[in-house]
C-alpha positions in Angstrom: -44.9 85.4 31.4 -42.7 86.9 30.0 -41.5 89.2 33.2 -41.4 85.7 34.8 -39.5 83.8 32.9 -37.1 87.2 32.2 -36.6 86.9 36.0 -35.7 82.7 35.3 -32.6 83.5 33.0 -29.2 83.3 34.7 -26.8 85.8 34.4 -23.5 85.1 32.6 -20.7 86.5 33.5 -18.6 88.4 31.1 -15.1 89.4 29.6 -12.6 88.9 33.4 -15.9 88.3 35.7 -16.4 85.0 33.4 -12.6 84.4 33.6 -12.6 84.9 37.0 -15.3 82.5 37.8 -14.3 79.6 36.0 -11.0 80.1 37.6 -12.1 79.9 40.8 -13.9 76.8 39.7 -11.3 75.0 38.5 -9.0 75.9 41.5 -11.7 73.9 43.4 -11.1 71.5 41.1 -7.3 71.4 41.4 -7.5 71.5 45.3 -9.9 68.3 45.4 -7.9 66.8 42.9 -4.3 66.8 44.8 -5.5 65.3 48.1 -5.4 61.7 48.1 -8.7 60.1 48.4 -7.2 57.2 50.4 -6.9 59.4 53.1 -10.6 60.2 53.6 -13.0 58.0 55.4 -16.1 57.3 53.5 -18.3 59.4 55.4 -16.5 62.4 54.4 -17.7 62.6 51.0 -14.7 63.3 48.9 -16.4 61.6 45.9 -19.6 64.2 46.0 -17.4 67.7 46.9 -15.5 65.9 43.8 -17.8 65.5 41.6 -19.9 69.1 42.6 -16.8 70.7 41.6 -16.9 69.0 38.1 -20.2 70.1 37.8 -19.5 73.7 39.0 -16.9 74.0 36.1 -18.8 71.9 33.3 -22.1 74.4 34.3 -20.2 77.2 33.7 -18.4 76.1 30.3 -21.5 75.1 29.4 -23.7 78.0 29.9 -21.0 80.9 28.7 -21.3 78.6 24.9 -24.6 78.5 25.3 -25.1 82.1 25.4 -22.4 82.7 23.0 -24.8 81.1 20.4 -27.9 83.0 22.2 -28.8 80.3 24.3 -29.6 82.2 27.8 -29.8 79.1 30.3 -33.2 79.2 32.5 -33.8 78.6 36.3 -36.6 76.0 35.6 -37.5 75.8 39.1 -40.0 77.5 38.5 -41.7 74.9 37.1 -43.1 73.5 40.6 -44.9 76.8 40.6 -48.6 75.7 42.2 -51.7 77.9 41.3 -52.2 79.6 44.9 -56.1 78.9 44.6 -56.2 75.2 43.2 -52.2 73.8 44.4 -51.9 72.4 40.9 -49.3 73.2 38.5 -49.4 76.7 36.9 -46.8 75.4 33.7 -46.5 72.4 32.0 -44.2 70.9 30.2 -44.1 69.0 27.2 -42.5 67.0 24.3 -42.4 68.3 20.5 -44.1 65.3 19.3 -46.5 65.0 22.4 -49.1 68.1 22.9 -50.2 66.7 26.2 -49.6 66.6 29.4 -50.9 64.1 32.4 -50.3 63.1 35.8 -52.2 60.5 37.3 -52.5 59.2 40.6 -54.3 57.3 43.1 -53.9 56.8 47.2 -54.4 53.3 47.4 -51.3 52.9 44.9 -49.9 56.1 45.9 -46.0 54.8 45.5 -46.3 53.9 42.2 -47.8 56.9 41.4 -48.8 57.1 37.2 -46.8 60.3 35.8 -47.2 60.3 32.3 -44.5 62.6 32.1 -42.0 59.7 30.5 -40.4 62.2 27.7 -39.3 64.7 30.3 -35.6 64.2 32.0 -35.9 63.0 35.8 -34.9 66.9 37.5 -37.8 68.7 35.6 -40.1 65.9 36.7 -39.6 66.1 40.8 -40.3 69.8 39.8 -43.9 68.5 40.2 -43.4 66.4 43.2 -45.5 68.6 45.1 -48.7 68.2 43.0 -48.1 64.7 43.2 -48.3 64.8 46.6 -51.4 67.2 46.5 -53.5 64.6 44.6 -52.4 61.6 46.2 -53.8 63.5 49.7 -57.2 64.6 47.2 -57.6 61.5 46.1 -57.6 59.8 50.0 -60.0 62.5 51.2 -62.1 63.4 48.2 -62.3 60.7 46.0 -62.1 57.2 47.9 -58.9 56.2 47.0 -60.0 56.2 43.6 -57.4 57.2 40.1 -57.7 61.2 39.9 -56.0 62.4 37.1 -55.4 65.8 35.3 -54.5 66.8 31.7 -54.0 69.4 29.6 -53.6 70.0 25.5 -52.2 72.2 23.8 -53.9 74.0 21.2 -52.3 76.0 18.6 -49.8 76.2 16.2 -46.0 77.3 15.6 -45.6 80.2 13.5 -42.7 79.7 10.5 -40.1 82.4 12.3 -40.0 80.4 15.5 -40.3 76.9 13.4 -36.9 77.8 12.0 -35.3 78.9 15.2 -36.2 75.3 16.8 -35.0 73.2 13.0 -31.8 75.9 13.4 -31.6 74.4 17.4 -32.2 70.6 16.7 -29.8 70.7 13.9 -27.2 72.1 16.2 -26.9 68.8 18.7 -26.5 71.6 21.6 -29.5 70.0 23.1 -30.5 66.5 24.4 -34.0 67.1 24.3 -36.2 69.8 22.9 -39.6 70.7 25.1 -42.7 73.2 25.1 -43.7 75.4 28.5 -46.3 76.9 28.6 -48.8 78.2 31.1 -50.9 75.6 33.1 -54.9 76.2 32.5 -55.9 79.1 35.0 -58.7 76.5 36.4 -57.5 72.6 36.1 -60.4 70.6 36.1 -60.0 67.4 37.8 -60.2 63.7 36.0 -62.5 61.5 37.7 -64.0 58.6 36.1 -64.3 60.7 33.0 -61.8 62.5 30.6 -61.8 66.4 32.0 -59.2 68.1 29.4 -58.2 71.4 29.9 -56.9 73.4 27.0 -53.7 75.2 26.1 -53.3 78.0 24.2 -51.0 81.2 26.1 -47.4 82.1 24.7 -45.1 78.7 25.3 -41.6 78.7 25.0 -38.7 76.7 23.4 -36.3 75.7 25.7 -33.2 73.0 25.1 -32.7 70.6 27.8 -28.4 69.4 28.4 -29.0 66.2 30.1 -24.9 65.9 31.4 -25.0 68.8 33.6 -29.1 69.3 33.6 -29.3 72.6 32.1 -32.0 74.2 30.3 -31.6 77.2 27.9 -34.2 79.6 25.9 -34.8 78.6 22.2 -37.6 80.8 21.7 -41.0 82.2 22.2 -43.7 82.7 20.5 -47.4 83.5 19.9 -49.1 80.1 18.9 -51.3 80.6 16.0 -54.3 78.6 14.8 -54.4 76.4 12.3 -56.7 78.5 9.8 -54.9 81.0 10.4 -51.4 79.3 9.6 -52.6 77.8 6.9 -53.6 81.0 5.2 -50.7 82.1 5.6 -48.4 79.7 4.4 -50.5 78.6 2.1 -52.8 80.0 0.0 -51.7 83.0 -2.7 
C-alpha cells in the first residue's frame, strides 16, 4: 500500500518555485479582483472564476504550511478506486470514533439511498458515487429492489508511537477532522437480509482533513496491533 500512497502525495514546490507559484496565483486573483463585476452578465461565471482563484491561493498556502509541519498533502481521489472483480471499494474511510464502514442502498428508493458515511466530509463521500450506483443496479437486477449493503469492520489497535503522533495532530487544531483510511477487504460479502461482516486488518493511514480548502494530509501510518499484544507491550511489567 505504501507505493500506492506515494503516488498520491501532492508534491509541494520549494524555495523559488513555491514563491513563483504563489505569485502566479495571487496575480490571477488580483486580475479578477480588478475587473468590474457589474460589467459582466450572469452567464459569464465571474463569481466562479473569482472563487476558483481564491481557492487556488488558499490551497497553495495550506499545502506549504502543512508540508513544513510534516504533513504532506494526499490526492484523495484514490478513494474512488474499485476492485476490478467485485466493483466494490478498494479503500474504506473511518472516523476516529467509529470502526465500521457501511454503504446500504435500495433500488426501489435509490434517491434516498442510505450511506452511513455521515461522519465523513462531502467530497470524500462523493468518491463512492460509482459504488453506490453499482449497488443500486445490483439491488434491482439481483435482489428484486430489496436492500443490499456492504459493511467492513476495522480490527486492530494503534501502537503507542502512532497514538502519540495522532494526539499531537489533534492538539494542533490544524485539522477539522482526523480520519482513518484502510484497504478494503479483497472479497467483499454483500449483505442481503442477513449481516455479512467484512474484517479489515491491513495497515491503515491516519489523515487530517481541512474543510475550507477541501484538502487531505497524511499524519501517519501504522501496522495494527492485536489487542492482546498491545496490552502485553504497554501494561505488562
